[in-house]
C-alpha positions, 0 to 999 in steps of 0.5 A, a space after each residue: 354733370 356726368 353722362 346718362 341715358 334717359 328713356 320713357 314711354 313716348 305717348 302719355 295720355 291723361 284725363 278722366 274717361 280717357 280709357 274710353 276717349 282714346 280707343 280710336 288712337 289705341 286701335 290705330 296703333 295696335 291694329 285690328 286684333 288686340 290681346 287685352 290682358 287683365 285680371 279676374 278681379 277687374 273682370 268681375 267688377 266690370 271695370 274693363 267693360 266700357 273700354 272694351 266696348 269702345 275698342 270693339 268699334 275699331 278692333 277685334 278683342 281677345 280677353 286674357 283675364 288669368 293674371 294673378 298677383 306676382 304673375 308666374 312664368 306659367 301665366 306668362 307663357 299661357 298668355 303668349 300662347 293665346 296671343 299667338 293663336 289669336 294672331 294678335 297685332 297688339 297688346 293692352 295691359 289693363 290693371 295693376 303692375 301684374 297685368 302690365 308686366 305680363 303684357 310687356 313680355 307677351 308683346 315682346 315674346 310674340 313680336 320677337 319669338 325670342 326665348 324668355 330665359 335669354 331675355 332675363 336681366 338688363 338689356 338682354 331682350 332683343 325685340 322687336 315687340 308687338 305694339 303695346 298700350 298700358 292702362 294702370 288701374 292703381 296708383 303705385 307701380 308706374 309700370 306704364 312708363 318703366 322698361 321693367 317687367 317682373 315674373 315669379 319663377 317656378 322656384 318662387 324667385 322673382 326675375 326681371 327683364 329690363 330693356 327700353 324695348 318693352 316700354 309701351 307705345 302709349 300709357 293711358 292714365 285715366 283717374 276714373 279707373 282708380 276711383 273704386 280702389 279699396 282704402 288698403 290697396 290705395 294706401 299700399 300702392 301709394 306707399 309703393 309709388 313713394 318708395 319708387 321716388 325715394 329709392 330713385 332719388 338716392 340710387 347709387 346707380 351710375 345712371 342716377 341723373 338730374 331728370 330722374 331726381 327732379 321727377 322724383 321730387 315732383 312725384 313725392 310732392 303730389 303723392 305726399 300731399 294726396 295719399 291721405 285724402 285718396 285713402 279717406 275719400 276714394 271718390 276724390 278725383 283730384 286726389 286720385 289724379 294727383 296719385 296717378 300722375 305722381 305714380 307715373 312720375 315716380 315710374 319715369 324716375 326709377 325707370 332710369 335711376 333704378 330702385 335698390 335695397 327696399 325692393 330687393 328685400 321686398 321681393 322674397 316677401 311677395 314671392 314666398 308669402 304672396 304679400 302684395 308688392 306695395 305692402 311688402 315695400 311698405 313693411 321693409 321701407 323704414 328698416 332699410 332706410 334706417 340701415 342706409 342713413 349711416 352712409 353720409 350721402 344717403 342721409 344727405 339725400 333723404 334730408 333733401 326730400 324729407 320736407 317735400 313729403 312732410 313740410 312740417 319737418 324742422 330743416 334747421 337741424 343736422 342732415 342725420 336728424 332730418 333723415 331720421 325724422 323723415 323715416 319716423 314720419 314715413 313709418 307713422 304715415 304707413 300706420 296711419 293709413 292702416 297698413 300692417 307694420 310687422 312681418 308677423 302681422 301677416 303670419 310670416 314666421 320668424 324662422 323665415 328671416 334667414 331664408 328671405 335674407 338668402 333669397 334677397 341676395 339673388 336680387 343683385 340688379 337691385 342691391 347694386 343700387 343701394 346707397 350702402 352695401 347690404 350683406 346677407 347678415 345685414 338683410 337678416 338683421 333688417 328682416 328681424 327688425 321688421 318681424 
């Protein structure tokens, strides 16, 4: 067994209504002045109110609720400034991946005063950061247990900070926070979590490891068995719980064995056309996997996880046949859950394929992990197939 490194969030708390029940513990960890980072949609429906009310018994709270999908560098720096003006002692991220991404880097920049432009990339953040707790309200990104934050630049390129320093102190997994998710968002974020597990399991990263692969398989077992029910009946607490824990396990997995080509090609779709990240991943997933299965090892790895997600797959055939059937069933699942199947369904013009292919090549930290090398021409062909 080759050497590897493994890091994740040190404190994980799971339970219905734990967003309220852990308030005292969170306040003790984060201090008496907490910056609460969320988005306007969650504030509008009041999903944060019970959590805020309980936290205010122990700490003063300042709410920053301007986080948008694919958060911009401008939003990040605005959040940092408000946190500094407030003299925040800790940061909470409450919401989907966007709020958690902004929270991670806000905690880093307030805590360390370092220049964000020197922190981009892998292991460049110096720290320290402020104490940090994350509350996911979707079951998709796994950001509450990953050392990664993605921010959209002024030129629409997505840049990331990847460092164990930005792993939070606490991840609060409360399935009751996800009960109100609409079916389309449930489906897109659920497929996103599955992509994390699939790409992590087959990652060409030198740090791909037994722990990540084991967690990826457990994640796929929970996600694959529950995603349909979570979409059909969003009030099913067992299905919601399985999705939330499955998403977390996938997050721990890819936080150590990084994702690859699907994410690299999804980022230009989200950054340029503001397509939600989970849907962007779902759109290109089958096309990238079909490209990858000409690699013998990738085909073998996909065939190993195929029956975990789809127990009815015939495993008596060749690895190539099994992996091909796996990809076909993933595509069928996406369609069954009501997700758009083609780039043109989202009014992305065919002429965009060339620009997106060029932009995807900037995602070198992801492309290096893909089982098969992707050239700019390959990326163009994949986009054209998905169009």
